[in-house]
Each structure stands twice: as structure tokens, then as C-alpha cells.
C-alpha positions in Angstrom: -11.5 -4.8 2.2 -10.9 -6.9 5.3 -7.4 -5.5 5.9 -8.7 -2.0 5.6 -11.5 -2.7 8.1 -8.9 -4.1 10.5 -6.7 -1.0 10.1 -9.7 1.2 11.0 -10.6 -1.0 14.0 -7.0 -0.7 15.3 -7.0 3.1 14.8 -10.4 3.7 16.4 -10.1 1.2 19.3 -9.0 4.0 21.7 -12.3 5.8 21.3 -15.5 5.0 22.9 -18.2 4.9 20.2 -21.1 2.9 19.0 -21.7 2.0 15.3 -25.3 1.7 14.2 -25.7 0.1 10.8 -28.9 0.7 9.0 -29.9 -1.3 5.9 -30.1 0.7 2.7 -33.9 0.1 2.3 -34.5 1.5 5.8 -32.0 4.4 5.6 -34.3 7.3 4.5 -31.6 9.9 5.1 -29.2 8.4 2.6 -32.0 8.2 0.0 -33.1 11.7 0.7 -29.5 13.1 0.3 -29.0 11.2 -3.0 -32.1 12.8 -4.4 -31.2 16.4 -3.5 -30.5 18.7 -6.4 -27.0 20.1 -6.8 -27.2 23.9 -7.5 -23.6 23.9 -8.8 -24.0 20.9 -11.1 -24.0 22.8 -14.4 -21.8 25.7 -13.4 -18.4 25.0 -14.7 -15.8 27.3 -16.2 -13.1 25.5 -18.2 -10.8 28.5 -17.6 -10.6 27.4 -13.9 -8.5 24.4 -14.8 -4.8 25.2 -14.6 -2.6 23.3 -17.0 0.7 24.5 -15.6 2.1 23.4 -12.3 5.1 25.6 -11.3 6.2 23.2 -8.5 5.8 20.1 -10.6 9.5 19.3 -10.1 11.6 21.0 -7.5 14.9 19.2 -8.1 16.0 20.3 -4.7 16.2 18.7 -1.3 16.8 21.0 1.7 16.0 21.4 5.3 14.8 24.4 7.3 18.2 26.1 8.0 20.8 25.2 5.3 23.6 26.8 7.4 23.2 24.2 10.1 24.9 20.9 9.4 22.5 18.9 11.6 23.4 15.5 10.2 27.1 15.9 10.9 26.5 17.3 14.4 24.2 14.4 15.3 26.4 11.8 13.8 29.5 13.2 15.7 27.6 13.4 19.0 26.0 9.9 18.7 29.1 8.1 17.3 31.8 9.7 19.4 30.1 11.9 22.0 31.5 15.1 20.4 29.4 18.1 21.4 29.1 21.3 19.3 31.1 24.2 20.8 29.9 27.7 21.1 26.1 27.2 21.1 23.7 28.6 23.7 22.3 26.5 26.5 18.8 26.5 24.9 20.2 25.2 21.6 22.3 22.6 23.5 19.2 21.5 25.4 17.2 21.2 22.1 20.1 19.3 20.5 20.1 16.7 23.3 16.4 16.4 23.2 16.5 15.8 19.4 19.5 13.4 19.7 17.4 11.0 21.8 15.5 10.1 18.6 18.6 9.0 16.8 21.0 6.1 17.1 24.3 5.0 15.5 24.7 1.6 13.9 28.2 1.8 12.4 28.5 3.3 9.8 24.9 4.5 9.6 22.8 7.0 11.5 19.1 6.0 12.0 16.2 8.1 13.4 13.0 7.1 15.0 10.2 9.2 13.5 6.9 10.3 15.0 5.2 7.3 13.5 7.7 5.0 15.4 9.3 3.9 12.1 13.1 3.8 12.1 14.6 5.4 9.0 18.1 5.6 7.7 19.4 9.3 7.7 21.2 10.5 4.7 22.8 13.8 4.0 23.2 16.2 1.1 24.5 14.5 -2.1 23.5 11.0 -1.0 19.8 12.1 -0.5 19.8 13.7 -4.0 21.4 10.6 -5.5 18.7 8.4 -3.9 15.9 10.7 -5.1 17.4 10.7 -8.7 17.6 6.9 -8.7 14.0 6.5 -7.5 12.5 9.0 -9.9 14.6 8.5 -13.0 14.7 4.8 -13.4 
């Protein structure tokens, strides 16, 4: 529990707030809330429980636009400074902005995510092989 408390302290330290702790015997609000009746307590329809989950296994890994080989373009740019030909200036600007979050450590491409964790980038078949290895054995 101490580690969890420390994590919360670190997450909340940027906010200015005051914690007021009230002992259970003195906390009338908590006692009052626990004594309230629940009007929905005995209203339950077993038909509401779904036993089938259509998206239980997707068996597919994809990204937003499958026609764009983003991994190859980034790897080529970062490893050898090759730029994609025939794209608009807006797409080129977005590409350079996105490329700032990636770096090449031969022979691997790594990306820095929003949570500041560096992750190894994998493409296509390798990603599917990794998922199969993790989930099947």
C-alpha cells in the first residue's frame, strides 16, 4: 500500500490541495451514505448479461492507414536521411514533426511515447509474431 500511496503523491504533487482526514466514528456522511437504500438493488434481468463477445479475439494488428508504410519511411529517414518523394508540404511537415520522436540504434528503430517510455518499433509480420508468442505460449 505504501508504494501505491507514493505513486499518488507523485501524481498529485503538481496540484494545490488539502487533504482532511476524518476518523470513521466522526464521519457522519460516510455512515449516512452506507445506510441509504439502493432502489435498484433487486432489479436485475439475467437476459442483460451477454455471453458472446464478438471482439474477443481480433487476430489482426493494423494501423490507421494501411496504405502508408510509416515504419519503412521513418526508418529510412532516420537511418539514412532519405526523404519520401512526392508528398505535400503539409505531410512533409507532419512527417518531420513525428520523426523527432524516433531514433535509430542500428539495426533497431525506437520511439519515445507520450508517457516518455522508449519502445522498440516493429512492423507487420514481426509484430504479429510477437503477439502470437505472447498469447499462445
